[in-house]
N, C-alpha and C positions, 0 to 999 in steps of 0.2 A: 080535878080533870084529865084525861089525858089528852098530851096532841099530840101529832104526828108531823114531824117537821126536817125537810129535806137538808142535808148535812153535805155541805163540801168541805172541807178542811184548807185544803189547798196544800201550797209549795212551802219548800224553806222549813221555815217555822212557825206556819200554818194548824199541822196537826199539834203541838207543843200548847199554841195558845187556846187552839180550839178546847183542849183537855180543860184546858182553865176555866173556861165561860161554861161549860158545863160542869162543874164540880157547883160552878155558884149557884148558880140557876135552879139547880136539884138541893141545893141546900137551903135556899128562899122559900123550897115548897112545893114546885112546878116542877109534873109530872111530865115529862116529853123522851115519845119516843121514837130514837133519833135515825134517817135511817142516813147512813153515809157512804160516801162513793169515792174512790180517790179515784184520780184522772190519769191514765196511762197512753204515753206514749204524746203528752199533750189533747191527746183525744175526749170532748164532749160522749159520755156510752148513752144509749138509750134507753138505757136503764136507770140514766139519772135523772132525764129530759122528763120522761114515765113517771119516779113520784116523785118531781116536782109541781109535775103538771095536776098528781092526786094529792099533796101536801095544799100545796095553793100555798108552801110556805116556804122559801132557803133560805141557810145559813152561806154564809161564801165568807171564807179569806180566800189570801191573795192565792190568783192563782196564776204560772206557768204561762208565759204570753211569747211563745219563740217566732220571730220575724221569718215569715216563710210565703215569700210574692203570689198573693192569691189566696191567702186562707186572713181569716178573720181573728184579732185576741180571743181567747176563750168566753171574757169577760161579752165583748158585745157578741156573742154568738147565743152566748145564753139568755141576752135580756133579746137577740132575735128572736130565736124559738123559743118563748113562753111568751112574745109580746107584750114585751114590758117598756116601754112610753116613755115615762118618768120618770124621774130620779131627784130628789130633794136628797143636798148636802148640809145639815144644819154646822150649824159656825157657832162656836159662843165657849167664849175665854173657861179652865177648867183650874179652881181652887189648885196652887201650888203650883201651875203650870206657867214655864217662863213664858213669856208671848212679849210680842213687839207692840203691843194694845191692849187691854184692859177695856173688859164692859163691850168687848164686841160680842151679838147675838143679832146674824142675820141666815136668811133660806135662798139654797141658791138652788133655784127650779128648772132644771133643763131638760129637755126634752131630748128621747134619747131609739127616736125607729127612724129620724130621716136626715137631709144635712149632709152632709159629709162624708160621712160615715155607713153611709150606708153599701159603701163597699164599689161601687162603678169607676174602676181603673182601669186603662189601656191607656199600649204605646200606637201611638199614630204615625208614625217616622222613627226611621233611633234616633236614639237622646233626648225623645220625646214622648212624655204620655200626658195623656187630661185625666181630673178626677171630678167629680161633677156629682156636683149640690144639685139634691132636689130637695124644696120646700114646698107644701101643699097647704092651702091655705083649712082643711080640717084639721090635719095635724099642728096647723101655730093655733087653731079657735082653739084645740081639746089642751093643747101647755097650755095658754093663757090662762082657761079656763078655770081649769087647775090649779093655778097659781092664787088665782084671785079666793080662790074656795077655800084655797088651805092661810089667805093673809084675814081672809075673816073670822075660820070656825078659831083662829089661836089669838082670833084680838089682837092682829097686825092692824098697821097703821097706811104701809104703801107699796104698792109692788113697781118697784123700777122693770123697763125693756131693757132689754140688752141688746143693740142690734150694731149693724152696719152701713145698713143704708146710705149712706153717702156716698159708698163706694159701688155693691149691689144690691143694686136702685130697685132690682125688679123681685128679685129671691128675701132680704133681705126688707126691704119694701111692703112689703106684704106681708114678714112675719109683725113687724112694726106696727100697721094699720090695722093689723086683725086683732094684735092683743088691746088696740088704743079701741076698738070701736066692741070689744068683748068689755073693756073696762066700763064701756055707758051704763051695763046692768049691776056693775055694785056700787051704788054710790057712796055708802062708805066707810070703803078705801082709796085713797090719794093713788092717784098713776100718773108718773114720771118715762123721761125715758131717757136714755144716753148712748154713745156710741162708745165701744165696746173697749178699744183704745185707754179713750178718757174714762172712763170708769176702773181701768187697770190704775190709771193716774190718781182718781180719788182714795180707791180704796190703801194703797198703799199711807194713805196722808190721813183716811179720815175715816176707816170704818166702819166708825157709828155710824153716818148717817146715813148709811145703808138698813133697809127692811128686808124685802124678799126679790129677788131676782130672778126675771124671769132669762131662758138665754135657752136659743137653737146647744145642738149638737152639742161641735167645736168647740166655742167658746163659752158655755156650760160646763165644760173642763175641763178650761185651762181655767177659767175661775172660779171655780172653785178651790183649785188644789192652792191659788195666790191669796184668797181668803184664808185657807185652810193654817195656810205657813204664818202670818197676819195674828192669829190667836190660839199658835200652839201645837204645829205641825199637825201630825198624828195622828194621837190626841186626839183630835176633833174633825181629821180626813173621812168620815167611813160614807157610806151612800147608801137608801136605800132606795129601793126602785120599785118600780109600780106598775102595771097592768092592770087590767078588767077581772081584777077577785086575784087575785094574784102577786106576790110581793116575792121580795130579795130583799136582805139584808145583807148588803158586800163593804167588806174590807179591802179595801185596793192597792192596798201597800202592807208591808212587809217582807219585801225579798232575807234582805239581809242572813246568803251564804254561811256567815263568820262567825253568826247567833246559835248553830245548830246546833244543838244537841250537847250548850252552853247548860243552858237555864236561865239564860240568860235575856232571852225575849219581853218580849211587852205585849201585854193579852189584853190591855188596855180596849187600842180603836178598834179589837175582836170582842171585847167585851159593850161598849156603845152600843154596836150594834145587836146582842143579844138584849140590852134594853130592850132598845126598838120590836127587837121583835118578842119578846113580852108584853109588848100594851096594844099590840098587833091582835094578839092570838086574845085580848079579854083579861093581860094579868096582871093587871095594872096594879095591886100592892106589891107586889115582885117587885113589878121592874122600878115600883116606887123606893123599894126598899138598900135596892142594888144596888139601883142610880145616889140615892145620899149616903149608902154605903162606900163606894168609892169614895164619892168628891169629902169624908167625911177621912178617906184613907189617903187621899193625898193632902188636903189641908194638914193632919199631922205629921207632913216631909216624906210619903214614898217618894222615892226617887230614881226612876227605871233606865236602862244604858243608853235609849237613844238620847238623852237626855241630860248625860253625862256622871248618874248617879250608878246604882250595882243591884237595884233593887230587881230580877228576873221573876220570872212567874214563879214563883216558891213563894216571896215576896209580899206578888198582890195583888196573891191569892187567898194569904195566910193574915194579911191586913183588912183586904175586902170582908172576911168570913166574919172574922174579931166581931166587928160596928156591924155585922146583921145580927 
């Protein structure tokens, strides 16, 4: 069966690492018609958006995000235009990848349609700016239910609600109360709560004590990268974005201008998202095969440049294809 997928190779080393992912997926026997779009001058074209809305599946690499006043980064524009309101960041150790901790296996579920990332900023006086944090009860309930449904589907035991309601008593108080109300519908899944700064302290000491973390937009962004850093870095730092019937599998890392054209870039972060894409397409056998091949290659000593080794695109590709 052939699948249509919108492909955004991204900038810097993105096109190089994306090509490796395409090769591996094809070698696993999956036929994908890639609808590929570059970005001109940091602008998201209407053609790319139309493709994404049609295919309902997007594989994206790191996108250039110039800091232009009044303009949201492309990744946030994409989520907004495609109606993507939940992001899942899976953080678990990979064999052979150096990490601060072992046996880490947690999921960060992040609400991505509101909070401080709505982009409502304005100047009230010279040298004084205000940024508006938007929190709605429907948005809180939707992301909480998503987190509990994920926990139940994956046999996970606990959902932890991350908040700062001791200070933001109304906005984060709503997030906490709404999530706790939703938790009542899931008696088989434990629910607790933690203030975000205390969570950060606990994460860097006992990351294994967490299972599913449900967060607002800003806190989820920060917490997910912190957790990934504890379990191996960019290899476990990818993001799966979900909306109503549409998904985007995004590797948000990989600027690395010094590696462009050298062949030393690391395609594994993008490949991990490619594996998630295959599962979403119903290609579970191919996804499992590539995942096993990747883990076997890492266990055999595959060592990429970002971790102090010399293995780049070609070495990663050949090692994985050998195990396939």
